DOTIKE-937591 format. One line per field, with one value per residue (C-alpha): residue number from 1; x, y, z; residue in three letters. Coordinates in nm, 3 decimals, padded with zeros to 5 digits. Layout:
// residues N
n = c(NUM_...)
xx = c(X_...)
yy = c(Y_...)
zz = c(Z_...)
res = c(ALA_...)
This chain:
// residues 134
n = c(1_2_3_4_5_6_7_8_9_10_11_12_13_14_15_16_17_18_19_20_21_22_23_24_25_26_27_28_29_30_31_32_33_34_35_36_37_38_39_40_41_42_43_44_45_46_47_48_49_50_51_52_53_54_55_56_57_58_59_60_61_62_63_64_65_66_67_68_69_70_71_72_73_74_75_76_77_78_79_80_81_82_83_84_85_86_87_88_89_90_91_92_93_94_95_96_97_98_99_100_101_102_103_104_105_106_107_108_109_110_111_112_113_114_115_116_117_118_119_120_121_122_123_124_125_126_127_128_129_130_131_132_133_134)
xx = c(06.699_06.817_06.974_06.704_06.534_06.775_06.812_06.468_06.402_06.695_06.468_06.189_06.336_06.538_06.156_06.045_06.282_06.270_05.931_05.909_05.724_05.960_05.763_05.886_06.262_06.411_06.429_06.749_06.598_06.667_06.375_06.453_06.357_06.079_06.144_05.771_05.745_05.718_05.414_05.239_05.072_05.221_05.514_05.465_05.704_05.761_05.942_05.915_06.072_06.039_05.888_05.775_05.447_05.468_05.601_05.534_05.536_05.450_05.347_05.298_05.137_05.083_04.892_05.129_04.927_04.597_04.457_04.459_04.163_04.340_04.650_04.812_05.064_05.048_05.209_05.127_05.310_05.287_05.319_05.585_05.370_05.181_04.832_04.762_04.911_04.725_04.761_04.794_04.733_04.740_04.551_04.571_04.250_04.297_04.629_04.947_04.776_04.927_04.800_05.042_04.941_05.137_05.030_05.135_05.083_05.103_05.326_05.620_05.796_05.776_05.660_05.596_05.431_05.294_05.131_04.804_04.640_04.197_03.945_03.637_03.431_03.642_03.845_04.184_04.339_04.664_04.854_05.291_05.469_05.453_05.769_05.934_06.099_06.173)
yy = c(-06.374_-05.968_-06.072_-06.275_-05.924_-05.684_-05.906_-05.903_-05.562_-05.496_-05.731_-05.496_-05.141_-05.290_-05.442_-05.187_-04.856_-05.085_-05.138_-04.727_-04.654_-04.488_-04.164_-04.082_-04.100_-03.810_-03.607_-03.348_-03.245_-02.829_-02.601_-02.385_-01.980_-01.895_-01.603_-01.504_-01.326_-00.872_-00.738_-00.390_-00.407_-00.765_-00.878_-01.177_-01.474_-01.804_-02.175_-02.491_-02.841_-03.221_-03.421_-03.820_-03.692_-03.444_-03.054_-02.872_-02.534_-02.205_-01.862_-01.543_-01.284_-00.857_-00.590_-00.305_-00.066_00.173_00.133_-00.292_-00.489_-00.755_-00.954_-01.300_-01.562_-01.918_-02.284_-02.490_-02.863_-03.144_-03.452_-03.562_-03.590_-03.250_-03.419_-03.326_-03.067_-02.867_-02.570_-02.299_-01.976_-01.628_-01.382_-01.039_-00.819_-00.420_-00.233_-00.358_-00.634_-01.015_-01.370_-01.718_-02.021_-02.331_-02.671_-02.985_-02.989_-03.371_-03.392_-03.303_-03.337_-02.992_-02.689_-02.277_-01.978_-01.667_-01.345_-01.136_-00.886_-00.927_-00.641_-00.609_-00.821_-01.124_-01.090_-01.131_-00.764_-00.869_-01.146_-01.203_-01.423_-01.772_-01.879_-02.208_-02.352_-02.715)
zz = c(03.939_03.983_03.618_03.461_03.588_03.432_03.100_03.023_03.068_02.865_02.569_02.655_02.579_02.290_02.149_02.155_02.016_01.705_01.693_01.571_01.263_01.054_01.074_01.453_01.289_01.271_00.952_00.850_00.602_00.578_00.588_00.278_00.277_-00.013_-00.231_-00.415_-00.727_-00.686_-00.675_-00.585_-00.304_-00.201_00.070_00.102_00.216_00.355_00.401_00.271_00.402_00.238_00.536_00.423_00.411_00.169_00.186_00.494_00.427_00.602_00.393_00.506_00.298_00.368_00.214_00.196_-00.032_00.107_-00.241_-00.263_-00.119_-00.023_-00.120_-00.136_-00.126_-00.314_-00.313_-00.573_-00.505_-00.752_-00.795_-01.069_-01.327_-01.239_-01.305_-00.914_-00.669_-00.376_-00.301_-00.007_-00.017_00.245_00.182_00.372_00.340_00.432_00.466_00.675_00.808_00.790_00.780_00.770_00.735_00.770_00.609_00.473_00.131_-00.014_-00.348_-00.292_-00.662_-00.815_-00.697_-00.761_-00.619_-00.707_-00.527_-00.652_-00.552_-00.552_-00.541_-00.294_-00.502_-00.455_-00.822_-00.941_-01.027_-01.062_-01.063_-01.080_-01.283_-01.156_-01.000_-01.022_-00.675_-00.797)
res = c(MET_LEU_ARG_ARG_ILE_SER_LEU_ILE_ALA_GLY_THR_ALA_ALA_MET_VAL_ALA_LEU_SER_ALA_LEU_PRO_ALA_SER_ALA_ALA_PRO_MET_HIS_ALA_SER_THR_HIS_LYS_ILE_SER_PHE_PRO_GLY_LEU_HIS_GLY_VAL_LYS_ALA_TRP_GLY_THR_TYR_LYS_LYS_VAL_SER_LYS_GLY_LEU_LYS_VAL_HIS_VAL_CYS_ALA_GLU_ASP_THR_VAL_LYS_GLY_VAL_PHE_ALA_SER_GLY_ALA_VAL_VAL_VAL_ALA_SER_ASN_SER_THR_ARG_LYS_PHE_SER_THR_ASN_VAL_GLY_ALA_VAL_ALA_PHE_GLY_TYR_HIS_GLN_THR_ILE_CYS_ARG_ASP_MET_THR_LEU_ARG_PHE_SER_ALA_HIS_ALA_LYS_VAL_TYR_THR_PHE_THR_ALA_ASN_ASN_LYS_GLY_GLN_ILE_ASN_HIS_ARG_SER_LYS_THR_LYS_ILE_LEU_PHE)
């Protein structure tokens, strides 16, 4: 009787563990630092990691000049044909203000980044060159 109960419990545990979805399996992808192109008035940093649902991104921007109204950093991810894309951006308003954003972007075949500064009318004053990550 005791042997039968332990056999049933062991079988139930095996079935429960084998029924986990693939997304619950541990991902061993490493986290990479993002190097943003330099632009006067913007300090930007971040990380990315490829996950099963796309590209997990953490991006931060800091306004470093008093004369700049807003500073921002953007990560753009696209599919393999570059026909579809999504992006995430962090925009800091005011001197020495920092803002960070986290998001899982749907596409992960290609990624590029850029930084910008904006005025108080919502217009972009300066934009850096676009840097291709991969």
